[in-house]
C-alpha positions, 0 to 999 in steps of 0.5 A: 691385222688380227688382234689390233683394234682401231679405232678405239679409245686407246691409241693402240689396243692389242688383244689375243696373241697379237704381237705389235712393235711401235718404233718412234711413235707418239701416243697422245690425247687418248683415253689410254696410250697403249692397252695390252690384253690377254697374251698379247705382246707389245714392244715400244722403242723410242716412243712417247706416251703422254697427255692421255686421260687415264693410263699412259700404258695398261698391261692386263692379264697375261699380256707382256710389254717391253719398253726401250728408250721410251718416255711416259708423261707428262699428263697421264693420270697413271704412267703404267698400270699392270693388272692381273698377271701382266709382265713388263720390262722397262729399259732406259725409260723416263717417267715425267710428271705421271705417277710411275708404275702401279701394280694391281693384283699379281703383276711383276716388274 
């Protein structure tokens, strides 16, 4: 699938203009659970992102992440990190024992 890189240090790494939806997934024991770059678009529905060594979710430079009814943590160094012009939409999500949302640069929430 173009734009979806596996294997990588992340559970899922999405680049370019790829669009990926994950439903009911567990992203565990990676450097990062999910990383989105460029103008990619990631949707998490009912997912769990926990026990990753760095960020549970990294959204970088123009990428967009939507998480619905998902859980971030425990065990991530950071829950969600936005960098550059990243955008996120969180609806009915839970953060447990991970720092919540960190903005770095021009991120919006």
